[in-house]
C-alpha positions in Angstrom: -28.3 0.0 -23.2 -25.2 -2.3 -23.0 -26.0 -6.0 -23.3 -25.4 -8.1 -20.3 -23.2 -10.3 -22.4 -21.0 -7.6 -23.8 -17.3 -7.6 -22.8 -16.3 -4.8 -20.4 -12.7 -5.7 -20.4 -10.6 -7.7 -22.9 -6.9 -8.4 -22.4 -5.3 -9.8 -25.5 -1.8 -11.3 -25.7 -0.5 -9.0 -23.0 3.3 -9.0 -22.4 4.9 -6.8 -19.8 8.5 -6.3 -18.8 10.3 -4.5 -16.0 13.6 -3.0 -17.0 16.5 -2.5 -14.7 20.3 -2.3 -14.6 20.4 -6.1 -14.6 18.3 -6.4 -17.7 14.6 -7.0 -18.5 12.3 -9.2 -16.4 9.2 -10.5 -18.1 6.4 -10.1 -15.5 3.3 -10.9 -17.7 3.7 -13.2 -20.7 0.9 -13.6 -23.2 -2.2 -13.1 -20.9 -5.7 -13.3 -22.4 -8.7 -12.4 -20.2 -12.3 -11.3 -20.8 -14.7 -9.8 -18.2 -18.4 -9.3 -19.0 -20.9 -7.0 -17.4 -22.1 -8.2 -13.9 -19.4 -10.9 -13.9 -16.9 -11.5 -11.1 -13.5 -13.0 -11.9 -11.0 -14.2 -9.3 -7.3 -13.9 -10.2 -5.2 -16.2 -8.0 -1.5 -17.1 -7.7 1.6 -16.8 -5.5 3.4 -13.5 -5.0 5.4 -12.5 -8.0 3.2 -14.3 -10.5 2.1 -11.0 -12.1 -1.4 -10.4 -10.7 -0.9 -6.8 -9.5 1.2 -6.0 -12.6 -1.7 -7.0 -14.8 -4.1 -4.8 -12.7 -1.7 -1.8 -12.9 -1.4 -2.3 -16.7 -5.2 -2.2 -17.1 -5.3 1.1 -15.2 -2.2 2.4 -17.0 -0.4 2.7 -13.6 2.7 0.8 -14.3 5.9 2.4 -12.8 8.4 4.0 -15.1 10.4 0.7 -15.2 7.3 -1.2 -16.4 6.7 -1.5 -20.2 4.0 -3.2 -22.2 5.9 -5.1 -24.9 2.9 -6.5 -26.8 -0.8 -6.9 -26.6 -4.0 -4.9 -26.2 -6.2 -3.9 -23.2 -9.7 -3.0 -24.4 -12.1 -1.3 -22.1 -15.6 -1.2 -23.7 -13.8 -1.7 -27.0 -11.2 1.1 -26.6 -7.5 0.2 -26.2 -6.4 2.0 -23.0 -2.8 1.7 -24.2 -3.4 4.2 -26.9 -5.1 6.9 -24.8 -3.6 10.3 -23.9 -3.1 11.5 -20.4 -6.3 13.6 -20.5 -8.3 10.7 -21.9 -7.0 8.5 -19.1 -7.9 11.0 -16.4 -11.5 11.0 -17.7 -11.5 7.2 -17.9 -10.3 6.5 -14.3 -13.0 6.5 -11.6 -15.7 7.0 -14.2 -15.3 3.8 -16.3 -12.8 1.9 -14.2 -11.7 2.2 -10.5 -9.6 0.2 -8.0 -10.0 -0.9 -4.4 -6.3 -1.1 -3.1 -4.9 -3.6 -0.7 -3.9 -1.0 1.9 -6.5 1.8 2.1 -4.4 3.7 4.7 -1.7 4.2 2.2 -4.1 5.0 -0.6 -6.1 7.7 1.3 -4.8 11.2 1.8 -3.9 11.4 5.5 -4.5 15.2 5.7 -8.0 15.3 4.2 -11.3 14.1 5.7 -12.5 11.0 3.9 -15.7 12.6 2.8 -13.8 15.4 1.1 -11.6 12.9 -0.7 -14.7 11.4 -2.4 -16.3 14.8 -2.9 -13.1 15.7 -4.9 -13.7 12.8 -7.2 -17.2 13.8 -7.9 -16.3 17.5 -8.4 -13.4 16.8 -10.8 -15.3 14.4 -13.0 -18.9 15.6 -12.9 -18.4 19.3 -12.1 -21.2 19.1 -9.4 -21.4 21.6 -6.6 -20.2 20.8 -3.1 -23.7 20.4 -1.7 -24.7 17.9 -4.4 -21.4 16.0 -4.0 -21.9 15.8 -0.2 -25.3 14.3 -0.7 -23.8 11.7 -3.0 -21.1 10.9 -0.4 -23.9 10.3 2.2 -25.5 7.8 -0.2 -22.2 6.1 -0.7 -21.5 5.8 3.0 -24.9 4.3 3.6 -24.3 1.9 0.7 -21.1 0.6 2.4 -22.6 0.6 5.9 -20.7 3.6 7.3 -22.4 6.3 9.4 -22.6 9.6 7.5 -21.6 11.4 10.7 -18.0 10.1 10.1 -17.6 11.9 6.7 -15.5 14.6 8.5 -13.1 12.0 10.1 -9.6 11.4 8.9 -8.2 8.0 7.7 -6.3 7.4 10.9 -9.5 7.7 12.9 -11.0 4.7 11.2 -10.4 1.0 11.8 -8.9 -1.1 9.0 -12.3 -2.5 7.9 -13.9 1.0 7.9 -11.0 2.4 5.8 -11.5 -0.4 3.3 -15.2 0.5 3.1 -14.2 4.1 2.4 -12.0 2.9 -0.5 -15.0 0.9 -1.8 -17.2 3.9 -1.6 -14.7 6.0 -3.5 -14.5 3.2 -6.2 -18.3 3.3 -6.5 -18.6 7.1 -6.6 -19.0 7.5 -10.4 -20.7 4.1 -11.0 -17.9 2.6 -13.1 -18.3 -0.4 -15.4 -15.3 -2.2 -14.0 -13.8 -2.4 -10.5 -10.5 -4.0 -9.7 -10.0 -5.1 -6.1 -6.3 -5.9 -5.4 -6.3 -8.1 -2.3 -8.6 -5.6 -0.4 -9.2 -7.9 2.6 -5.9 -9.5 3.2 -5.0 -7.6 6.3 -8.4 -7.7 7.9 -9.8 -10.0 10.5 -12.2 -12.8 9.4 -15.5 -11.1 10.4 -14.5 -7.7 8.9 -13.4 -9.4 5.7 -16.7 -11.3 5.5 -18.8 -8.2 6.1 -17.0 -6.4 3.3 -17.3 -9.3 0.9 -21.1 -9.5 1.6 -21.5 -5.8 1.0 -19.6 -5.9 -2.3 -21.7 -8.8 -3.5 -24.9 -6.9 -2.6 -23.8 -3.7 -4.3 -22.7 -5.6 -7.4 -26.2 -7.2 -7.7 -27.6 -3.6 -7.7 -25.1 -1.8 -9.9 -24.2 -4.8 -12.2 -20.5 -3.8 -12.7 -17.8 -6.2 -13.6 -15.4 -7.1 -10.8 -11.8 -8.5 -10.9 -10.9 -9.7 -7.5 -7.1 -10.4 -7.0 -6.3 -12.6 -4.0 -4.5 -15.6 -2.8 -7.4 -16.6 -0.5 -9.1 -19.5 -2.3 -12.0 -19.6 0.1 -12.9 -16.0 -0.7 -12.8 -16.8 -4.4 -15.2 -19.7 -4.1 -17.6 -17.7 -2.1 -17.5 -14.5 -4.2 -16.5 -15.2 -7.8 -18.2 -16.6 -10.9 -15.1 -17.5 -12.8 -11.4 -18.1 -11.9 -8.0 -17.6 -13.5 -5.0 -19.3 -12.0 -1.8 -17.3 -12.7 1.8 -18.6 -12.5 5.0 -16.9 -13.5 3.2 -14.3 -15.6 0.9 -16.7 -17.4 -2.6 -17.9 -16.9 -2.4 -21.7 -16.5 -6.1 -22.5 -15.9 -9.3 -20.6 -16.3 -13.0 -21.5 -16.0 -16.1 -21.5 -13.8 -15.2 -21.5 -10.1 -17.2 -24.5 -9.2 -15.7 -26.6 -12.0 -12.1 -25.6 -11.1 -12.6 -26.4 -7.4 -14.4 -29.7 -8.1 -11.9 -31.1 -10.7 -8.8 -28.9 -11.2 -6.9 -29.6 -14.4 -3.5 -28.1 -13.7 -0.9 -29.5 -11.2 -0.4 -25.9 -9.9 -4.1 -25.5 -9.1 -4.1 -28.9 -7.3 -1.0 -27.7 -5.3 -2.8 -24.5 -4.2 -5.9 -26.3 -3.1 -3.9 -28.9 -1.2 -2.2 -26.1 0.7 -5.4 -24.8 2.3 -6.4 -25.6 5.9 -10.1 -26.4 6.3 -12.7 -26.2 9.1 -14.5 -29.4 7.9 -13.6 -33.0 7.5 -10.6 -34.9 8.9 -7.6 -32.9 9.9 -4.9 -33.6 7.2 -1.3 -32.5 6.8 -1.0 -29.5 4.6 1.1 -30.0 1.4 2.9 -26.9 0.2 4.3 -26.7 -3.3 8.0 -27.5 -3.2 10.5 -25.0 -4.5 9.9 -21.3 -5.3 8.3 -19.6 -8.3 10.7 -18.2 -10.8 11.7 -14.5 -10.7 9.7 -13.4 -13.8 8.5 -15.4 -16.7 11.0 -17.5 -18.7 11.1 -16.7 -22.4 12.2 -20.3 -23.1 9.8 -22.6 -24.9 9.0 -24.7 -22.0 6.4 -25.1 -19.2 7.0 -22.5 -16.5 5.9 -24.9 -13.7 8.0 -27.9 -14.9 10.7 -27.4 -12.2 8.1 -27.7 -9.4 5.7 -30.1 -11.0 5.4 -33.7 -9.5 4.3 -35.2 -12.8 6.5 -33.3 -15.2 7.9 -35.3 -18.2 10.6 -34.5 -20.8 8.1 -32.7 -23.0 7.3 -30.2 -20.3 11.0 -29.0 -20.3 11.2 -28.7 -24.1 7.8 -27.4 -25.2 5.5 -24.7 -23.9 1.9 -26.0 -23.4 -0.9 -24.1 -25.1 -4.4 -23.6 -23.8 -6.6 -26.6 -24.4 -10.1 -27.7 -23.1 -10.0 -29.7 -19.9 -11.1 -33.4 -19.8 -14.7 -32.4 -19.2 -14.5 -29.5 -21.7 -15.6 -26.8 -19.2 -12.2 -25.1 -18.7 -9.0 -24.1 -20.5 -5.8 -25.6 -19.1 -2.2 -25.0 -20.1 -0.7 -28.4 -19.3 0.7 -31.2 -21.5 -0.8 -33.8 -19.1 -4.1 -32.0 -18.3 -6.3 -35.1 -19.1 -4.3 -37.2 -16.6 -4.0 -34.6 -13.8 -7.3 -35.5 -12.0 -6.2 -39.2 -11.8 -2.5 -38.6 -10.9 -3.0 -35.7 -8.4 -6.3 -36.3 -6.8 -7.9 -33.3 -5.1 -11.3 -33.6 -3.7 -13.1 -31.0 -1.5 -13.0 -32.2 2.1 -16.4 -33.5 3.3 -17.7 -31.5 6.2 -18.9 -34.7 7.8 -16.6 -36.4 10.3 -13.8 -34.9 12.4 -11.1 -37.6 12.9 -7.4 -37.0 13.1 -7.6 -33.8 15.3 -4.9 -33.0 17.8 -5.5 -34.5 21.3 -5.5 -32.3 24.3 -2.3 -32.9 26.3 -2.1 -33.1 30.1 1.6 -32.3 30.8 3.0 -30.2 33.6 2.0 -26.5 33.7 4.6 -24.3 32.1 2.8 -21.0 32.1 0.1 -19.8 34.5 -1.8 -16.6 33.8 -4.0 -15.4 36.6 -6.6 -12.5 36.2 -4.2 -10.4 34.0 -5.5 -7.0 32.9 -3.7 -4.4 30.8 -4.7 -0.7 30.6 -3.4 1.8 28.0 -3.6 5.5 28.9 -4.4 8.3 26.4 -1.4 10.6 26.9 -2.5 13.3 24.5 -2.8 17.0 25.3 -5.5 17.6 28.0 -4.8 21.1 29.1 -8.4 22.1 29.6 -10.2 18.8 29.5 -10.5 15.9 31.9 -7.6 13.8 33.0 -6.2 11.2 30.6 -8.6 8.2 30.2 -7.5 4.6 30.1 -8.6 1.8 27.7 -8.6 -1.7 29.1 -7.1 -3.9 26.3 -7.0 -7.1 28.4 -9.4 -7.7 31.2 -9.1 -10.5 33.7 -7.6 -13.2 31.5 -6.7 -16.5 33.2 -5.4 -19.8 31.7 -2.8 -22.5 32.1 -0.4 -23.7 29.3 1.1 -27.2 29.7 4.4 -28.7 28.4 4.3 -29.7 24.7 0.9 -28.1 24.3 -0.1 -25.8 21.4 -2.7 -23.2 22.4 -4.6 -21.0 19.9 -5.8 -17.5 20.8 -8.4 -16.2 18.3 -10.5 -13.1 17.9 -11.2 -10.0 15.8 -8.7 -7.1 15.5 -8.8 -5.2 18.7 -9.8 -8.2 20.9 -6.6 -8.0 22.9 -4.8 -11.0 21.4 -1.5 -9.3 20.5 -1.5 -7.2 23.7 -1.9 -10.4 25.7 1.0 -12.1 23.8 3.3 -9.2 24.4 2.3 -9.1 28.1 3.3 -12.8 28.4 6.7 -11.9 27.1 7.0 -9.0 29.5 7.1 -6.5 26.7 4.0 -4.9 28.2 3.6 -4.5 31.9 0.2 -5.9 33.2 -1.9 -3.5 35.2 -3.3 -6.3 37.4 -2.8 -10.0 37.8 0.1 -12.4 37.8 2.1 -14.4 35.2 4.2 -17.3 36.4 6.6 -19.2 34.1 7.8 -22.5 35.5 6.6 -21.4 38.9 8.5 -18.0 38.8 6.7 -14.7 38.9 7.7 -13.0 35.6 7.2 -9.5 36.9 9.9 -10.0 39.6 12.7 -11.3 37.3 15.8 -9.2 37.1 19.4 -9.6 35.8 20.4 -13.2 35.1 17.0 -14.5 35.8 15.5 -12.2 33.2 18.1 -13.3 30.7 17.1 -16.9 31.5 13.5 -16.0 30.8 14.4 -14.4 27.5 16.1 -17.6 26.4 13.2 -19.7 27.5 10.4 -17.7 25.8 10.7 -16.5 22.2 8.3 -14.9 19.7 7.7 -15.0 16.0 6.3 -11.7 14.8 3.7 -11.2 12.1 5.8 -9.2 9.7 9.4 -10.4 9.3 10.3 -7.3 7.2 9.7 -5.1 10.3 11.2 -7.5 12.9 14.5 -8.1 11.1 17.2 -5.4 10.9 17.6 -4.5 7.2 21.3 -3.6 7.8 22.1 -7.0 9.2 23.0 -10.0 7.2 20.9 -13.2 7.8 23.8 -14.7 9.7 24.1 -11.6 12.0 20.3 -11.5 12.5 20.2 -15.1 13.8 23.4 -14.7 15.7 22.2 -11.6 17.6 20.1 -13.3 20.2 23.1 -15.5 21.1 25.3 -12.4 21.5 22.7 -10.6 23.7 21.8 -13.6 25.8 25.4 -14.9 26.1 27.1 -17.5 24.0 30.8 -17.8 24.8 32.6 -18.4 21.5 32.0 -17.1 18.0 32.8 -20.5 16.4 30.1 -22.1 18.5 27.6 -19.4 17.5 28.3 -19.8 13.8 27.8 -23.6 14.1 24.4 -23.0 15.8 23.4 -20.6 13.0 24.3 -23.2 10.3 22.3 -25.8 12.2 19.2 -23.8 12.7 19.1 -22.6 9.1 19.1 -26.2 7.9 16.4 -27.1 10.5 14.0 -24.5 9.1 14.6 -25.6 5.5 17.0 -22.9 4.2 19.6 -25.2 2.7 22.4 -25.1 2.0 22.9 -22.5 4.8 25.9 -21.0 3.0 23.6 -19.6 0.3 21.7 -17.5 2.9 24.3 -16.5 5.5 25.5 -13.3 3.7 22.3 -12.1 2.2 20.2 -9.2 3.5 16.5 -9.3 4.2 15.5 -7.5 1.0 17.2 -10.3 -1.0 14.8 -13.0 0.3 11.2 -13.8 -0.4 8.5 -13.4 2.2 8.4 -17.2 3.0 12.2 -17.3 3.3 12.2 -14.3 5.7 9.6 -15.9 7.9 11.8 -19.0 8.1 14.7 -16.7 9.1 12.4 -15.3 11.9 11.6 -18.8 13.1 15.3 -19.7 13.0 16.2 -16.6 15.1 13.5 -17.6 17.7 14.8 -21.2 17.8 18.5 -20.6 17.9 18.4 -20.0 21.7 16.5 -23.3 22.2 13.4 -21.9 24.0 10.8 -24.0 25.8 7.9 -21.7 24.9 7.3 -20.2 21.4 4.7 -17.5 20.8 3.7 -17.0 17.2 1.7 -13.8 16.5 -0.1 -14.4 13.2 3.2 -15.5 11.5 1.6 -16.5 8.2 -1.1 -13.9 7.6 1.0 -12.0 5.0 2.1 -15.1 3.1 0.8 -16.9 0.0 -1.3 -20.0 0.6 1.4 -22.5 -0.6 4.2 -20.8 1.5 1.7 -20.6 4.4 1.3 -24.4 4.3 5.0 -24.9 4.3 5.5 -22.6 7.4 2.7 -24.2 9.3 4.0 -27.7 8.6 7.4 -26.6 9.7 6.0 -25.2 12.9 4.1 -28.4 13.6 7.2 -30.5 13.0 9.4 -28.3 15.2 6.9 -28.2 18.1 6.6 -32.0 18.0 10.3 -32.7 17.6 11.5 -30.4 20.3 8.5 -30.8 22.6 7.9 -27.1 22.7 4.9 -25.4 24.3 3.4 -23.0 21.7 0.9 -20.1 21.7 -0.5 -19.4 18.3 -2.3 -16.1 17.9 -4.5 -15.7 14.8 -7.9 -14.7 13.5 -8.1 -17.7 11.2 -9.9 -20.6 12.8 -8.9 -23.0 10.1 -5.2 -22.5 10.8 -5.8 -22.7 14.6 -7.6 -26.0 14.0 -4.6 -27.3 12.1 -2.0 -26.4 14.7 -3.6 -26.2 18.1 -5.1 -28.8 20.5 -6.8 -26.1 22.7 -8.3 -22.7 21.8 -9.2 -19.5 23.6 -11.6 -17.1 22.0 -11.2 -13.4 23.0 -13.6 -10.6 22.6 -13.0 -7.0 23.9 -10.1 -8.2 26.1 -11.9 -11.1 27.7 -11.9 -14.9 27.2 -15.4 -15.7 26.1 -14.9 -19.4 25.2 -12.2 -21.9 25.9 -11.8 -25.6 25.2 -10.4 -28.4 23.0 -10.1 -26.9 19.5 -12.3 -29.5 17.8 -15.0 -29.1 20.4 -15.0 -25.3 20.1 -15.3 -25.5 16.3 -17.8 -28.3 16.1 -20.0 -27.2 18.9 -19.4 -23.5 19.8 -21.1 -22.3 22.9 -20.9 -18.6 22.4 -22.7 -16.7 19.6 -19.5 -14.8 18.8 -17.5 -18.0 18.2 -20.3 -19.3 16.0 -20.3 -16.0 14.1 -16.5 -16.3 13.5 -17.0 -19.8 12.2 -19.8 -18.6 9.9 -17.6 -15.8 8.6 -14.8 -18.2 7.3 -14.9 -18.5 3.5 -14.0 -22.1 2.8 -12.8 -24.1 -0.2 -15.2 -26.9 0.9 -18.3 -25.5 -0.6 -19.3 -22.4 -2.6 -22.3 -21.2 -0.5 -21.3 -18.8 2.2 -23.6 -19.2 5.2 -25.4 -16.0 6.1 -23.6 -14.0 8.8 -25.9 -13.1 11.6 -23.6 -11.0 13.8 -24.3 -7.3 13.4 -21.7 -5.3 11.4 -21.1 -2.5 14.0 -21.6 -1.8 17.6 -25.1 -0.3 18.3 -25.0 3.0 20.1 -28.7 3.2 21.0 -28.5 0.9 24.0 -27.0 1.4 27.5 -23.6 -0.1 28.2 -24.4 -3.8 28.6 -23.1 -6.2 31.2 -22.3 -8.7 28.4 -19.9 -7.1 26.0 -21.2 -8.9 23.0 -24.8 -8.0 23.8 -25.2 -5.1 21.2 -24.1 -7.4 18.4 -25.6 -10.7 19.5 -28.5 -12.2 17.5 -29.5 -14.4 20.4 -29.4 -11.8 23.2 -32.2 -11.5 25.7 -32.9 -9.1 28.7 -30.5 -10.8 31.2 -27.6 -10.2 28.8 -28.1 -6.5 29.2 -28.0 -6.4 33.0 -26.0 -9.4 34.3 -22.3 -10.1 33.7 -21.9 -13.7 32.5 -19.1 -15.8 33.9 -17.0 -18.6 32.3 -19.1 -21.7 33.0 -18.5 -25.4 32.1 -20.5 -26.3 28.9 -18.9 -29.6 28.0 -16.2 -32.1 28.9 -12.5 -31.7 29.0 -12.5 -28.1 30.1 -14.9 -26.6 27.6 -16.2 -23.3 29.1 -18.1 -20.3 27.7 -19.1 -16.9 29.0 -22.7 -16.7 27.9 -26.1 -16.7 29.7 -27.6 -19.0 27.0 -26.0 -22.0 28.9 -26.8 -20.9 32.4 -30.1 -20.9 34.4 -31.1 -17.5 32.9 -31.0 -18.9 29.4 -32.7 -22.3 29.9 -34.4 -23.6 26.8 -32.9 -21.0 24.5 -30.1 -23.1 22.9 -30.4 -25.6 20.1 -31.3 -29.3 20.7 -27.6 -30.3 20.9 -26.7 -27.6 23.4 -24.7 -25.2 21.2 -24.8 -22.2 19.0 -24.9 -23.9 15.6 -22.3 -22.3 13.3 
């Protein structure tokens, strides 16, 4: 039997380069890392710092352009860099496996998911199909998937269910090491939390080592035992998670922590890390972070720091000024007590009025011999008013109707029922010049700038295009506006970006271009549809601060769509919570977060992994819809931990539950639920 303290993975002096026509780029530069049985390490850093390259090297999955220059990768004492192709085939899945970031791309689209896991078992263990299918049933039960779905194809699963299939595949042969490469980045907050809880539970049973690669510091604090901070191909700080969060010893770690929005404590301005990480590790004998470091001295530019114990001796930090960092760059976890500094609810003139809007989508597949096409109601009876200079947050799980509602407000989707009035005008009746006016007045920032920008257009052309379409008279005037708006979103000097193409910019720079394109026509209403969900934590802080400044400077009304309540708290004065197409809670953001009056809102708050404390509060919302009950009147009834008989038969309405417009759609706060709430009248998160 292997000792619990024996090293499963040892990375020693690893150096990796990518070779291209422009020369070699050092992606990993002298990394040392040790994982022991049953231990969970978090690997954190900005995009391009070398996290995924390190994971691919451990699995021997580097692309042809990637090359290990120096170092060893020992798995149970065997150097994987020396193994033959056949030896590697036997090693993968059996001793080491991976949970990828995008399970849809990793799963075979033409094979049922159960067959894909059966194939792993058959190839490595030579078991018969019947035995393999029984094992797949066990794995599905382990990751909370119904065995009846084994015959389904990847596209028939939700994102969270596909991710659980990928976890089941990684567990199939009971490996000693699992590498999870940002497996929950694209998931909503409750689905992410359910997967994290399940992984922790399975790890306690199977005792495998886990390397969790992410940029979400809240997930790391709730899941991991130890943490390595990576920057420009090097690990700059490593140690126990609680020690790193409590008293970080490297300026880069402090910068990352200061970039995180929180649910607790006073609302504070986010501080991103100025500048951009280098393109690959520098081979010069200097600190890689010196160009962005607020406390750098001459020594940092001339000598590369070596790993040394931190001031308290609990961690290793690669910084010349490590003993001084806690005093010079103070980071302290935000206390969950107190809630000052939050955004006030404005009372300007109404700019957007939404009245009982519903949106149906029809299934237009082949129905030659079956019933007529059915419809799915994505948005159901939504009503709200947005005022001048107000920032409104819309939150909910994937599939709750948030994005459909946003696109309907833009008139990109036609409502089935209801009315939308912008500045008193019915949006559905606008034609010709009036519609062009509406398009100038209301703009959107999409989630993925890679998909929303034309790859064949230069940045100048992309930003200028709305002016062409919506009518600006002279080319010279358009170019001046493009220069001005690029400078306004922090892409300076503009001349360096005008003639580049989207693929030549980083994700954060592209999102700034998307914001510039939305602002160039000087709108009065800006809709942001999860504009930072794909960005690193430091870049996310910069974009959010930029949005906050632009909204305040230009007195814009703004609708911010997200599943991250911490980001909504940072930006929005008022919040709508959506579930299955309906608004189930609405009110001032701070009131909704501090004293939620719907069990679903409370469950979302419970699900948020935070940097403020390491203990994740137990999640009481059920992981899946129950199918053993009749269709309830309350849509949340099958998942609600506080439901009672009335919830099953009577449709709750939006009722006042507090001051300043705080309402909730829940029987707990009506006459049918008298005496069922907590002593302060809310669903304590």
